[in-house]
C-alpha positions in Angstrom: -77.4 -12.4 174.7 -73.9 -11.3 175.9 -73.4 -9.0 178.7 -73.2 -5.4 177.4 -72.8 -3.3 180.6 -69.1 -3.0 180.0 -69.2 -2.5 176.2 -69.1 0.7 174.2 -69.9 0.9 170.5 -67.9 3.4 168.5 -69.4 4.0 165.1 -68.1 6.0 162.1 -70.6 8.2 160.3 -69.6 8.5 156.6 -70.1 5.2 154.6 -71.0 3.5 157.8 -74.0 5.1 159.5 -74.9 6.6 156.1 -74.3 5.1 152.7 -72.2 7.9 151.3 -69.4 10.3 152.2 -71.3 13.4 153.3 -68.6 15.8 152.2 -68.7 14.3 148.7 -72.4 15.0 148.6 -71.9 18.5 149.9 -69.4 19.1 147.2 -71.9 18.1 144.5 -74.5 20.4 146.1 -72.1 23.4 146.3 -70.6 22.8 142.8 -73.9 22.2 141.0 -73.6 25.3 138.9 -69.8 25.5 138.7 -68.4 25.4 135.1 -65.5 23.3 136.4 -67.7 21.0 138.4 -66.5 17.7 136.9 -62.8 18.4 137.4 -63.3 19.7 140.9 -65.4 16.7 142.0 -62.8 14.3 140.7 -60.1 16.1 142.7 -62.4 16.3 145.8 -63.3 12.6 145.8 -59.6 11.7 145.3 -58.8 13.6 148.5 -61.6 11.7 150.3 -60.3 8.4 149.1 -56.7 9.2 150.1 -57.8 10.1 153.6 -59.9 7.0 154.0 -57.1 4.7 152.9 -54.5 6.5 155.1 -52.3 7.7 152.2 -52.9 11.4 153.0 -53.2 12.9 156.6 -56.8 13.6 157.4 -56.4 17.2 158.3 -54.6 18.0 155.1 -57.3 16.3 153.1 -60.0 18.2 155.0 -58.4 21.6 154.4 -57.9 20.9 150.7 -61.5 19.7 150.3 -63.1 22.7 152.0 -61.0 25.0 149.8 -62.5 23.4 146.6 -66.1 24.2 147.6 -67.8 27.4 148.6 -70.2 26.1 151.2 -72.8 28.0 153.3 -75.6 27.2 155.7 -78.2 26.8 153.0 -76.0 24.2 151.3 -75.8 22.4 154.7 -79.6 22.4 155.1 -80.0 20.8 151.7 -77.3 18.3 152.7 -79.1 17.2 155.9 -82.3 16.6 154.0 -80.5 14.4 151.5 -78.5 12.5 154.1 -81.6 11.5 156.0 -82.6 9.5 152.8 -79.1 7.9 152.7 -79.0 6.1 156.0 -77.5 2.6 155.6 -80.2 0.0 155.2 -79.1 -2.3 158.0 -78.6 0.7 160.4 -82.0 2.0 159.6 -83.6 -1.4 160.2 -82.0 -1.7 163.6 -83.2 1.5 165.2 -84.3 -0.5 168.3 -80.7 -1.4 169.1 -79.7 2.3 169.2 -82.6 3.1 171.4 -81.7 0.2 173.8 -78.0 1.1 174.0 -78.2 4.9 173.5 -75.9 5.6 176.5 -73.2 3.3 175.1 -73.3 4.2 171.4 -70.8 6.9 170.3 -70.5 8.5 166.9 -66.9 9.5 166.3 -66.3 11.1 162.9 -63.9 13.3 161.0 -67.0 14.9 159.4 -68.9 17.8 160.9 -71.5 18.0 163.7 -73.6 20.5 161.7 -74.9 17.7 159.5 -74.3 14.6 161.7 -76.3 15.6 164.8 -79.7 16.2 162.9 -79.3 12.7 161.4 -78.3 10.6 164.4 -80.5 12.3 167.0 -83.6 10.6 165.3 -82.1 7.3 166.4 -82.0 8.3 170.0 -78.2 8.8 170.0 -77.3 11.4 172.6 -75.8 14.7 171.5 -73.0 14.3 174.1 -72.0 11.0 172.5 -71.4 12.6 169.1 -67.8 13.7 168.5 -67.0 15.4 165.2 -65.4 18.5 163.7 -67.2 21.8 163.7 -67.4 24.4 160.9 -66.7 28.1 161.2 -69.0 30.6 159.5 -68.8 34.3 158.8 -71.8 36.6 159.4 -73.2 35.8 156.0 -73.3 32.1 156.8 -70.4 31.2 154.5 -68.1 28.4 155.7 -64.7 29.9 156.3 -62.9 26.9 157.9 -63.2 24.6 160.8 -62.1 24.4 164.5 -58.5 23.4 164.1 -58.2 22.9 167.9 -60.6 19.9 167.7 -58.5 16.7 168.0 -60.6 15.2 165.2 -59.2 17.7 162.7 -55.6 16.6 163.4 -53.5 13.5 162.6 -54.5 10.5 164.7 -57.6 12.5 165.7 -59.9 9.6 166.5 -57.2 8.0 168.6 -56.8 11.2 170.6 -60.5 11.8 171.0 -61.3 8.3 172.2 -58.3 8.4 174.7 -59.8 11.7 176.0 -63.1 10.0 176.7 -61.5 7.6 179.1 -64.2 5.0 178.7 -63.9 2.1 181.2 -64.8 -1.1 179.4 -64.6 -2.9 176.1 -64.5 -0.6 173.1 -65.9 -2.0 169.9 -65.3 0.0 166.7 -67.5 -0.3 163.6 -66.3 1.6 160.6 -65.1 1.5 157.0 -61.9 3.6 157.0 -58.3 3.4 158.0 -58.8 5.9 160.8 -61.3 3.5 162.4 -58.7 0.6 162.2 -56.1 2.9 163.9 -58.2 2.7 167.2 -57.5 -1.0 167.3 -53.9 -0.7 166.1 -53.2 1.8 168.9 -54.7 -0.7 171.4 -57.5 1.7 172.4 -60.3 -0.4 170.9 -60.6 -4.1 171.7 -62.3 -5.1 168.4 -62.5 -3.6 165.0 -65.3 -4.5 162.6 -64.8 -3.5 159.0 -68.2 -2.3 157.8 -68.6 -3.1 154.1 -72.3 -2.6 153.3 -71.5 0.6 151.4 -67.8 0.4 150.5 -65.0 -2.1 151.0 -61.4 -1.0 151.3 -58.9 -3.8 151.0 -56.3 -2.3 153.3 -59.0 -1.9 156.0 -60.7 -5.2 155.5 -57.4 -7.1 155.7 -56.8 -5.6 159.2 -60.2 -6.2 160.7 -61.1 -8.6 163.5 -64.3 -9.3 161.5 -65.8 -8.1 158.3 -69.4 -7.0 158.7 -71.2 -6.7 155.4 -74.1 -5.3 157.3 -74.9 -4.1 160.8 -77.0 -7.2 161.3 -73.8 -9.3 160.9 -72.1 -7.3 163.7 -75.1 -7.7 166.0 -75.3 -11.4 165.1 -71.7 -12.3 165.9 -71.9 -10.1 169.0 -75.1 -11.8 170.2 -76.9 -8.5 170.4 -80.6 -7.9 169.7 -81.4 -7.7 165.9 -84.4 -6.6 163.9 -84.2 -9.8 161.8 -83.6 -13.4 162.8 -80.5 -14.0 160.6 -78.1 -11.7 158.8 -79.0 -11.6 155.1 -75.3 -11.3 154.1 -74.9 -14.9 155.5 -77.4 -16.2 153.0 -75.3 -17.4 150.1 -76.8 -17.6 146.6 -75.2 -19.7 143.8 -76.6 -19.1 140.3 -75.5 -21.4 137.5 -76.1 -21.4 133.7 -75.7 -17.6 133.2 -78.9 -16.5 135.0 -80.1 -13.1 133.9 -78.3 -10.1 135.7 -81.7 -8.8 137.0 -81.9 -11.8 139.3 -78.4 -11.2 140.6 -79.3 -7.6 141.3 -82.5 -8.6 143.1 -80.7 -11.0 145.4 -77.8 -8.6 146.1 -80.3 -5.7 146.8 -81.9 -8.0 149.4 -78.5 -8.2 151.0 -77.6 -11.8 150.0 -74.1 -12.9 149.0 -74.3 -13.9 145.3 -72.0 -16.0 143.1 -72.9 -16.3 139.5 -71.3 -18.9 137.1 -71.9 -19.0 133.4 -71.9 -22.7 132.9 -73.5 -25.7 134.5 -71.9 -28.2 137.0 -71.9 -31.9 137.1 -72.9 -33.9 140.2 -69.3 -34.1 141.6 -68.6 -30.4 141.1 -71.9 -29.2 142.6 -71.7 -31.6 145.5 -68.5 -29.9 146.5 -69.7 -26.4 145.9 -73.1 -26.6 147.5 -72.0 -27.2 151.1 -72.7 -23.6 152.4 -75.2 -22.5 149.8 -78.6 -21.4 151.0 -80.2 -20.7 147.6 -79.4 -22.4 144.4 -80.5 -21.1 141.0 -80.3 -23.2 137.8 -81.8 -23.5 134.4 -82.4 -26.8 132.5 -78.9 -28.3 132.1 -78.0 -28.8 135.8 -79.3 -32.0 137.3 -80.1 -31.9 141.0 -79.7 -35.4 142.4 -80.1 -37.0 145.8 -76.3 -36.9 146.2 -76.2 -33.2 145.7 -79.0 -32.6 148.2 -77.3 -34.9 150.7 -74.1 -32.8 150.3 -76.0 -29.5 151.1 -76.0 -28.4 154.7 -77.7 -25.0 154.5 -79.8 -25.3 151.4 -83.3 -23.8 151.8 -84.5 -23.2 148.3 -83.8 -24.0 144.6 -85.0 -21.8 141.8 -85.5 -23.3 138.4 -85.2 -20.3 136.1 -87.3 -22.1 133.4 -90.6 -23.9 133.2 -89.6 -27.5 133.8 -88.3 -29.0 137.0 -87.7 -32.6 135.9 -84.0 -32.0 136.2 -84.5 -31.7 139.9 -85.1 -34.6 142.3 -88.0 -32.8 144.0 -88.8 -35.7 146.3 -85.2 -35.6 147.6 -85.6 -31.9 148.1 -88.8 -32.3 149.9 -87.4 -34.9 152.3 -84.6 -32.5 153.2 -86.9 -29.5 153.6 -85.7 -27.7 150.4 -88.5 -25.8 148.6 -88.4 -25.7 144.8 -89.8 -22.8 142.7 -90.0 -22.4 138.9 -91.3 -19.9 136.4 -94.4 -21.6 135.0 -95.7 -18.6 133.0 -92.8 -16.3 132.4 -91.4 -17.6 129.1 -94.7 -19.0 127.7 -95.1 -16.3 125.1 -91.5 -16.7 123.9 -91.9 -20.4 123.3 -95.2 -20.0 121.5 -93.9 -17.3 119.2 -90.9 -19.6 118.3 -93.3 -22.5 117.5 -95.4 -20.3 115.2 -92.3 -19.0 113.5 -90.9 -22.5 113.0 -94.2 -23.8 111.6 -94.2 -21.1 109.0 -90.5 -21.7 108.2 -91.1 -25.5 107.8 -94.2 -25.2 105.7 -92.4 -22.8 103.4 -89.1 -24.7 103.5 -87.4 -21.4 104.3 -84.5 -22.9 106.2 -83.2 -25.0 103.3 -83.8 -22.3 100.7 -81.8 -19.8 102.8 -79.0 -22.3 103.2 -78.9 -22.8 99.4 -78.8 -19.1 98.8 -75.9 -18.7 101.1 -74.1 -21.3 98.9 -75.0 -19.3 95.8 -77.8 -21.6 94.7 -81.0 -19.8 93.4 -84.0 -22.1 94.1 -87.1 -20.0 93.4 -90.1 -22.4 93.5 -93.6 -22.7 95.0 -93.3 -26.5 95.2 -93.8 -27.9 98.7 -94.5 -24.4 100.0 -97.7 -23.9 101.9 -99.7 -21.4 104.0 -100.5 -22.2 107.6 -104.1 -21.1 107.0 -106.4 -24.1 107.0 -103.9 -26.6 108.3 -104.7 -28.8 111.3 -102.4 -28.2 114.2 -102.2 -31.0 116.8 -101.0 -29.8 120.2 -99.9 -32.6 122.6 -100.0 -31.2 126.1 -102.6 -28.4 126.7 -100.9 -26.6 129.5 -99.7 -23.0 129.7 -97.8 -23.1 126.4 -100.1 -25.4 124.6 -103.2 -23.4 125.4 -101.7 -20.1 124.4 -100.3 -21.6 121.2 -103.9 -22.7 120.5 -105.2 -19.2 120.6 -102.5 -17.7 118.3 -102.6 -20.6 115.9 -106.4 -20.1 115.5 -105.9 -16.4 114.9 -103.7 -17.4 112.0 -106.5 -19.5 110.5 -105.4 -22.9 111.7 -107.7 -25.7 112.9 -106.5 -26.6 116.4 -106.7 -30.1 117.9 -105.2 -31.0 121.2 -104.6 -34.0 123.4 -103.9 -34.0 127.2 -104.1 -36.8 129.8 -106.0 -34.3 132.1 -109.3 -32.9 131.1 -108.6 -29.3 130.0 -111.1 -26.6 129.1 -110.6 -25.8 125.4 -110.0 -22.2 124.3 -111.7 -20.7 121.2 -112.7 -23.4 118.8 -109.9 -25.9 119.7 -111.1 -29.5 119.7 -110.0 -32.1 122.2 -109.0 -35.5 120.9 -109.9 -38.5 123.0 -106.7 -40.4 122.2 -103.2 -39.6 121.1 -103.7 -41.8 118.0 -106.7 -39.7 116.9 -104.6 -36.5 117.1 -101.6 -38.0 115.2 -103.8 -39.3 112.4 -105.7 -36.0 111.8 -102.9 -33.4 112.2 -100.8 -31.8 109.5 -98.5 -30.3 112.1 -97.8 -31.9 115.5 -96.1 -30.0 118.3 -95.1 -31.5 121.6 -95.5 -29.6 125.0 -95.4 -32.3 127.7 -93.3 -32.5 130.9 -90.1 -34.4 131.3 -91.1 -37.0 133.8 -89.4 -40.4 133.3 -92.6 -42.0 132.2 -92.6 -39.7 129.2 -89.3 -41.0 127.9 -89.7 -41.8 124.1 -93.3 -40.7 124.3 -93.0 -40.2 120.6 -91.3 -43.1 118.9 -91.6 -45.3 115.8 -95.1 -46.4 116.6 -96.3 -42.8 116.9 -94.5 -41.6 113.8 -96.1 -44.4 111.8 -99.6 -43.1 113.0 -98.9 -39.6 111.6 -100.0 -38.4 108.2 -97.4 -38.8 105.4 -95.6 -35.5 105.1 -96.5 -34.3 108.6 -94.5 -31.5 110.3 -93.1 -32.3 113.7 -91.9 -30.0 116.5 -90.5 -30.6 120.0 -89.8 -27.7 122.3 -90.5 -29.5 125.6 -87.9 -32.0 126.8 -85.3 -33.9 124.8 -85.8 -37.4 126.1 -89.5 -37.5 125.2 -88.7 -38.1 121.5 -86.8 -41.1 120.1 -84.4 -39.2 117.8 -83.3 -42.3 116.0 -86.9 -42.9 114.9 -87.3 -39.2 114.0 -84.1 -39.3 111.9 -85.3 -42.4 110.0 -88.7 -40.9 109.3 -87.2 -37.7 108.1 -84.9 -39.6 105.8 -87.8 -41.6 104.4 -89.9 -38.4 103.9 -92.6 -39.8 106.1 -92.0 -36.6 108.2 -91.7 -33.6 105.8 -89.8 -31.4 108.3 -89.0 -31.0 112.0 -88.0 -28.3 114.5 -86.2 -29.6 117.5 -85.1 -27.3 120.4 -84.3 -29.9 123.1 -82.2 -33.0 123.1 -81.6 -36.0 125.4 -78.0 -35.0 125.8 -77.1 -31.3 125.8 -73.7 -29.6 126.2 -73.1 -28.3 129.7 -71.7 -25.0 128.3 -71.3 -23.2 124.9 -67.7 -24.4 124.6 -68.7 -28.1 124.3 -69.3 -29.6 120.8 -72.9 -30.7 119.9 -73.5 -33.8 117.9 -76.9 -35.3 116.7 -78.2 -37.7 114.1 -80.6 -34.9 113.0 -77.7 -32.7 111.7 -77.7 -32.0 108.0 -81.1 -33.6 107.3 -83.3 -31.5 104.9 -85.9 -29.1 106.3 -84.8 -29.6 109.9 -84.4 -26.7 112.2 -82.1 -27.4 115.2 -81.9 -24.8 117.9 -79.8 -25.0 121.2 -82.7 -25.0 123.7 -83.6 -21.4 123.2 -87.4 -21.6 123.1 -87.7 -19.5 126.2 -84.5 -17.6 125.6 -85.7 -14.1 124.8 -84.7 -11.0 126.7 -88.3 -10.4 127.7 -88.7 -13.9 129.0 -85.4 -14.0 130.8 -86.1 -10.6 132.4 -89.6 -11.8 133.5 -88.2 -15.1 134.9 -85.4 -13.2 136.6 -87.9 -11.2 138.5 -90.5 -13.9 139.2 -88.3 -16.7 140.7 -86.2 -14.5 143.1 -89.5 -12.9 144.3 -90.9 -16.3 145.3 -87.6 -17.4 147.0 -87.2 -14.2 148.9 -90.8 -14.4 150.1 -90.2 -17.9 151.3 -86.9 -17.0 153.1 -88.5 -13.9 154.8 -92.0 -15.0 155.6 -92.3 -18.8 154.9 -94.6 -18.4 151.9 -94.6 -21.4 149.6 -97.0 -20.1 147.0 -96.1 -21.4 143.5 -93.7 -24.0 145.0 -93.6 -27.2 142.9 -92.9 -29.6 145.7 -94.0 -28.0 149.1 -97.6 -27.6 150.2 -98.6 -24.2 148.9 -99.4 -21.7 151.6 -99.9 -17.9 151.1 -99.3 -16.5 154.6 -100.5 -13.2 156.1 -97.8 -10.7 157.1 -96.8 -10.8 160.7 -95.8 -7.9 163.0 -94.7 -7.8 166.6 -94.4 -11.6 166.6 -91.9 -14.3 165.8 -92.8 -16.9 163.2 -91.8 -20.5 163.8 -91.3 -22.6 160.7 -91.5 -26.3 161.3 -91.0 -28.9 158.5 -91.5 -32.5 159.4 -92.3 -35.9 158.0 -96.0 -36.4 157.4 -96.7 -38.7 160.3 -99.5 -38.5 162.9 -99.1 -36.4 166.0 -96.6 -33.8 165.1 -98.9 -30.8 165.4 -99.9 -32.1 168.8 -96.3 -32.4 169.8 -95.5 -28.8 168.6 -98.5 -27.4 170.6 -97.5 -29.4 173.6 -94.1 -27.8 173.7 -95.7 -24.4 173.2 -98.1 -25.0 176.0 -95.3 -26.2 178.3 -93.6 -22.8 177.8 -96.9 -20.9 178.3 -96.8 -19.6 174.8 -99.8 -17.8 173.4 -100.3 -18.7 169.8 -101.2 -15.6 167.6 -101.7 -17.6 164.5 -101.1 -21.1 163.3 -101.2 -22.7 159.8 -100.7 -26.3 158.7 -100.6 -27.9 155.3 -99.4 -31.4 154.3 -98.7 -33.5 151.3 -97.9 -37.2 151.0 -94.3 -36.7 152.3 -94.1 -33.7 154.6 -96.1 -31.5 156.9 -95.5 -27.7 157.0 -96.5 -25.9 160.2 -96.2 -22.1 160.7 -96.9 -20.7 164.1 -96.8 -17.0 165.0 -96.1 -16.3 168.7 -95.3 -13.3 170.9 -91.6 -12.1 170.9 -90.8 -13.0 174.5 -90.1 -16.6 175.2 -87.4 -18.9 176.6 -84.8 -19.7 173.8 -84.9 -23.3 175.0 -88.4 -23.5 173.3 -86.6 -23.5 169.9 -84.3 -26.3 170.8 -87.2 -28.4 172.1 -89.1 -27.9 168.8 -86.1 -29.0 166.8 -85.9 -32.2 168.9 -89.4 -33.3 168.1 -89.2 -36.7 166.4 -89.5 -36.6 162.6 -88.5 -32.9 162.4 -86.7 -32.1 159.1 -86.0 -28.4 159.6 -86.9 -25.7 162.1 -86.2 -22.0 161.8 -87.4 -18.7 163.4 -88.4 -15.6 161.4 -88.7 -12.0 162.6 
């Protein structure tokens, strides 16, 4: 921690200490029942903006604003109650800083003491350290003006006020407005931090020594005590493939810096882009390779906003301490509903009849048109999707058969087939729901199509490479397979602007869809909430529950402690080495958790807050350490 005995911290109030401009809120309170409210508020806020950007002298703006509203003490009481709920998030979470440095924190504002003091006093900030304008009232409690002798009501008011304080030491200013920058411009302040958590003004940001998207960022770069271990604004999130806006909002609300891109990226593009990314979000098109992981320097987590993770080299992630999460349940219902719908469409030959009608051809016939009731549905892969499909299909009157390499408990009256061949020979309709591991490449090929019933219906909504499309095309052309619905392909366009080509195009009774099995608004909204929740929990607490590659640990909450996260290669003796370092520094362990898999060990240790920082360096230097971080 840097020496602070010769530092003074000058904070603005509006849009810095609090999220809003207090006078703007006062205007809304005062004009609540005014018939010209909208017009007056627009004029009022324009005057606020002009003052903040330095295009209108502050005292002129202040006079004009007070004339627009008819304020009194009752309005101010309401204002104070509302402001106390509008304290900036990163200010609120760092209350301890204000307590520790109460004598050196000053609030200097063009606002009014009447509503500033009740708010900042709860942070331990001394009344004599608050400098602001003061209102004038008549006997009835109406605001009739302000003290125009106060330097803060005049041009260059903050400059004059800080000069009058005659503080001996380094003055650091944190604010969002042009009047805050003027303190540095006039060489009164030594550093100016543009605070952008609530509002960002270009002409202010461009002149700052440092941009602070949060108070944590200011404390971090100043090496001052923080309530958290790392500023959240420094956690960069990259979301590819048009991730749902709800996920963007969740990450931004957490305080992370988020960039969202509609399309995918190839290995070369992503390797260049990922260098400073902490969290990466993808769907099914983006392939995460060893080279991409090697190029990442700050990557902690990858979120697959879909079910499958075969597009990710999870072992490479594991070896680099990168945790991977997916959404194993969130779009299950959407996929199942699409399967049911396509089965009905294929059995009724609806797709071709619709196409003919669009061409003007009337083809009314019951030939080759069947109900689903009584048909045998063969489900290959009885996981989350397969098992839920089983239930709905049975409700429609279908007889359900299933095959899975792993023994799975059947639901309802579904019957397990002991071999794939048995399922293929018995089923009228076959639907594929297996994972995309390399071993499953061409899982269904010429041999399997030959084992199917003549006139079978075939669907694949799992992964593109698990079906030999050349074989499928031949069997469709020969009428061995009556119809097919394919949602996934071995090669898929990286974006909607790329052209799609397939041997299945223009074949009769074939439904081709662009990998949209899970693409419903409901599913995407559910995924957009599930995946960020798991990633944020991992970043904040170390929880790895629902990770597809890390040992799964659901950790208890920790208070009044620092949590040490140690990821290492799974070799003997690491836990003993960790505890040896802790013992050397006389550290009392509050709680410790260890879980391993075949590649890594994951150790979480909760310790008391006070310790020599050298402890962290020594833990990082333990042989076979992959990553080490501290949470608080």
